[in-house]
C-alpha positions as CSV (number, residue, x, y, z in Angstrom):
1,M,-52.3,72.3,-2.9
2,L,-52.1,74.0,0.5
3,E,-48.8,75.5,1.4
4,E,-47.4,75.3,4.9
5,Y,-47.2,78.2,7.3
6,K,-44.0,80.1,7.4
7,W,-42.7,83.1,9.3
8,Y,-42.4,86.4,7.4
9,V,-41.3,89.9,8.5
10,I,-43.5,92.9,7.9
11,H,-42.0,96.4,7.9
12,T,-44.3,99.0,9.5
13,F,-44.2,102.7,10.4
14,S,-42.4,103.0,13.7
15,G,-45.0,102.9,16.6
16,Y,-47.6,101.2,14.4
17,E,-46.7,97.6,15.2
18,N,-49.7,96.9,17.5
19,K,-52.1,98.7,15.1
20,V,-50.8,96.7,12.2
21,K,-51.3,93.4,14.1
22,T,-54.8,94.4,15.1
23,D,-55.7,95.5,11.6
24,I,-54.4,92.3,10.0
25,E,-56.4,90.2,12.4
26,K,-59.6,92.2,11.6
27,V,-59.0,92.1,7.9
28,M,-58.4,88.4,7.9
29,E,-61.7,87.8,9.8
30,N,-63.6,90.0,7.3
31,Y,-62.1,88.3,4.3
32,E,-62.7,84.9,5.9
33,S,-59.0,84.2,5.3
34,K,-58.3,83.6,9.0
35,S,-57.0,80.1,8.1
36,F,-54.1,81.7,6.1
37,V,-52.6,83.3,9.2
38,E,-51.6,81.1,12.1
39,E,-49.8,83.7,14.4
40,I,-48.8,87.3,14.5
41,K,-46.0,88.4,16.9
42,I,-44.4,91.6,18.0
43,P,-41.2,90.5,19.7
44,T,-40.8,92.2,23.1
45,E,-38.6,91.8,26.1
46,E,-39.3,92.7,29.7
47,I,-36.7,95.1,31.1
48,I,-36.3,94.9,34.8
49,E,-34.6,98.0,36.2
50,V,-33.3,98.1,39.8
51,K,-33.0,101.6,41.1
52,D,-32.7,102.5,44.8
53,G,-33.4,98.9,45.7
54,K,-36.8,98.9,43.9
55,R,-37.6,96.7,40.9
56,K,-39.4,98.3,38.0
57,S,-40.6,96.4,35.0
58,K,-41.3,97.7,31.5
59,I,-41.9,96.1,28.1
60,K,-39.7,97.1,25.2
61,K,-40.0,96.1,21.5
62,I,-37.0,94.1,20.4
63,F,-37.5,95.1,16.7
64,P,-39.3,98.5,16.5
65,G,-41.0,98.9,13.2
66,Y,-41.3,95.1,12.5
67,V,-44.1,92.6,12.9
68,F,-43.6,88.8,12.5
69,I,-46.4,86.8,10.8
70,K,-46.7,83.1,10.4
71,M,-48.8,82.6,7.4
72,N,-49.6,80.7,4.2
73,M,-48.3,83.0,1.6
74,N,-50.3,83.3,-1.6
75,D,-51.4,86.2,-3.9
76,D,-54.5,87.0,-1.8
77,T,-52.8,87.0,1.6
78,W,-49.8,88.9,0.3
79,C,-52.1,91.6,-1.1
80,I,-54.3,91.7,2.1
81,V,-51.3,92.2,4.4
82,R,-49.4,94.5,2.1
83,N,-52.4,96.9,1.8
84,C,-53.1,97.2,5.6
85,R,-52.6,100.7,6.9
86,G,-49.2,101.2,8.5
87,V,-47.5,98.4,6.5
88,T,-44.7,99.6,4.3
89,G,-43.9,96.1,2.9
90,F,-42.5,92.7,3.6
91,V,-38.8,92.3,4.3
92,G,-36.9,90.5,1.6
93,P,-35.3,91.0,-1.7
94,G,-37.5,91.6,-4.7
95,P,-41.2,91.9,-4.9
96,R,-42.0,88.7,-2.9
97,P,-40.8,88.1,0.7
98,L,-38.7,85.2,1.7
99,P,-39.7,83.2,4.7
100,L,-37.4,83.1,7.8
101,S,-35.4,80.0,8.3
102,E,-35.8,77.9,11.5
103,K,-32.4,79.0,12.6
104,E,-33.4,82.7,12.3
105,I,-36.6,82.1,14.2
106,L,-34.8,80.4,17.1
107,K,-32.2,83.2,17.1
108,I,-34.9,85.9,17.4
109,G,-36.2,84.5,20.7
110,F,-39.6,86.1,20.9
111,D,-39.9,86.3,24.7
112,K,-36.7,87.4,26.4
113,K,-36.2,88.8,29.8
114,T,-33.3,91.1,30.6
115,H,-32.4,93.2,33.6
116,A,-31.1,96.8,33.4
117,F,-28.3,97.5,35.9
118,K,-26.7,100.8,36.8
119,F,-23.3,99.5,37.9
120,D,-20.3,98.4,35.8
121,I,-17.5,95.9,36.4
122,G,-15.0,97.3,38.9
123,D,-17.6,99.4,40.7
124,S,-17.8,99.1,44.5
125,V,-21.2,98.2,45.9
126,I,-22.6,97.5,49.3
127,V,-24.6,94.4,50.1
128,K,-28.1,95.5,51.3
129,E,-29.6,92.1,52.3
130,G,-28.7,88.6,53.1
131,V,-26.0,87.1,55.2
132,L,-23.4,89.5,53.8
133,E,-25.5,92.6,54.6
134,G,-23.2,95.6,55.2
135,F,-20.2,94.2,53.4
136,V,-18.6,96.1,50.5
137,G,-17.7,94.3,47.3
138,V,-16.1,95.0,43.9
139,I,-18.1,93.8,40.9
140,Q,-16.2,91.2,38.9
141,S,-18.9,90.1,36.4
142,I,-22.5,90.9,35.5
143,D,-25.1,88.6,34.0
144,V,-27.8,90.8,32.7
145,T,-30.1,88.0,31.5
146,K,-30.1,86.3,35.0
147,G,-30.1,89.5,37.0
148,R,-27.1,88.5,38.9
149,L,-23.5,89.7,39.5
150,K,-20.3,88.3,41.0
151,A,-18.5,90.5,43.4
152,K,-15.3,90.1,45.5
153,V,-16.1,90.7,49.1
154,S,-13.4,91.1,51.8
155,M,-14.2,88.9,54.8
156,F,-11.8,88.1,57.6
157,D,-8.9,89.6,55.7
158,R,-9.6,87.4,52.7
159,D,-11.2,88.2,49.3
160,T,-14.1,85.9,48.5
161,E,-16.1,85.9,45.3
162,V,-19.9,85.8,45.9
163,E,-22.9,85.7,43.6
164,L,-25.6,88.3,44.3
165,K,-28.9,89.4,42.8
166,F,-29.1,92.9,41.4
167,D,-31.6,94.0,44.1
168,Q,-29.2,92.8,46.9
169,V,-26.7,95.5,46.2
170,G,-26.7,99.2,46.3
171,S,-24.5,102.3,45.8
172,L,-22.0,103.2,48.5
173,V,-23.2,106.8,48.3
174,E,-26.9,106.4,49.1
């Protein structure tokens, strides 16, 4: 009877995640056990930093030291993966790993995008582009996942809350 594919977590030496993924793929091909592994993922997120009005993007591992593998777990595949260089073991209690639940897989969110931002709520910023260019505002809220902020801008002796992108604002002291 063929088991279904389930997600498991492999613990690796820090910095060996990509090497472990490549090694498992090569070993599975050599052992003709490719059908036992459906997918191998190293969850990452793209960090978009905005500094001096310039957007910079870099990839960061969400779970350093861990590799996620969707596989058909049996004695052979367990042994093959466990004995790959850089693998310290599977995550789970006891000698055999437990598969992740669907809820856990959804919560992990393999491909996330976040934006780094150098300002905090309450900071004053100047609008660098758009119809409000040159206006000064005070940050009310920050949405890092969308790369946006809400700021109170004083226009015509009246405070108005506006939504801006991170790269539309800058420091007052530039």
